Residue, then its C-alpha position, 0 to 999 in steps of 0.5 A: m671358925t666364924l660365929k654370927p650372933y643373932f638375937s631372938s625373943s619369944s617373949k615379945v611375939w605379942e608386942p609391936r615390932s619396933w624393938i627389932y631396931g634395937i637388935e642392930e643398935a646393940g651390935y647383932a648381925g641378925w634377928e631370929i624371927v619367932a613366927d608365932g603369936r602376932y608374928r605368924f607368917d600366915t597371918p594376912g599381911m604379916f609376912q610382908e610387914i616383917r619382910e619390909e621391916l627387916s629390909s629397913t635394917n642391915l640385919a640378916a634373918s633366921v626363923h623359928a617355926p611356930y610351936s604353940d599347940l602343935n605336936l609333930a608326934s601326935v597320934n590324933y591324926p588331924i592334929w598331926r596333919e595340921s602340925v605338919r602343915q603349919i611348919c611347912a607353911c612357915i618354911e614356904h615363907a621363911a625360904e625367902l629370908t633364910d636357909r635355917v628354920t628351927v622346929h620343935p619336936g613333939f611330945v607325949s600325950p596321955v593316950g600316946k604314952l600307951v603306944p610310944e613306938k607309934m609316937w616315935e613313928m609319927q615324929k619320924n614321919a613328920l620329919v621326913e615330910i617336913g625335910r623333903y618340903a624344906a629341901d625343895r626350897g633350899v632350907l634346912a629344918c633344924l630340930e631343937n633339943m628340949i627342956s627337962i619335961r619328961e613328956f618332951f622328945c629330944r632332951y638328950p643328944e643320942e635321941i635327937l641325933g638318932m631321930t634326925e639321922d639321914i633325913e633329907g632337909i633335917g638338921v639339929t639346933f643345939d639349945v645350950g639353955h635347954a640342955n642345961t635344964n637336963g644336965v647334959v650340956g657337956s654331953f652335946l659338945p662332942y657332937l658339935h660337928r653334927i650341929n647345924h644351928v645354935h641357941v644360947h641363953d642361961n638358967h640355973g639348971k631347973q627351969d627354962e629362964h632365958l637369962a642373959l649369958g652369965d646370969g645362970t649356971v652354964d659354964w660359958e667359958s668352956v662352952g663358948r670356946a668349944i662352940a667357937a672351935d667346932y662350929s661355924g655359923i649362926v649363934v642365936v642369943e635368946g633373951r627377954n629384953l634388949d638390955e639383957a641382949k646387950r649384956s649377952l653380946a658382951a659375954f659372947g664376945k668374951w667367951f665365944v673365941 
């Protein structure tokens, strides 16, 4: 199996992008662009700037779709419609760079919790529309498992696999750090053959800390070997800064074999 280490940092989406050159210098193969904050692809001129900067490196790319203030399970139709539109707009641009775009699922709102079946329906409908749009552009939109917040969809493997099953253009991003906050990292590992994209970062099992690999409680020796054995493709290290990115890459080389 071949694993390709990429780096991404959602904490830097309001900063100048000069830091991305350090990704290549650190030894990563690619950059997962978080298309939010100042890096939104639909900001006039922004996508062209990002594409030019990327082309000045040897980095490949994957994309994380915007998620701030969006809710793909909203029962407020204008909010739902705009959420779907923004994801599709991101995919439209991302298709020029990659065939993998990570998408966050929706979450339960105060009114939505009164009709949980309706929120599930809205989420599924969003995925069908996004998946069709992505497939037409050669992209797989990968739904990501979420952190331990009760209102989030897709915290558990059975839920995210059931939600995405048999939807054209939709895959699954397995986020190890998110799974650790729910205590279900081991529960995801038997399903690696159904995983299309992987995010890795560490924490102490309670909060989404985005620590360097080895700085938290994830058993990377067993997790890394399982991923290396049953998955091939991009593994995105999600971190806070380039110093931690370097330490994570060293750990990646040790454990993901």
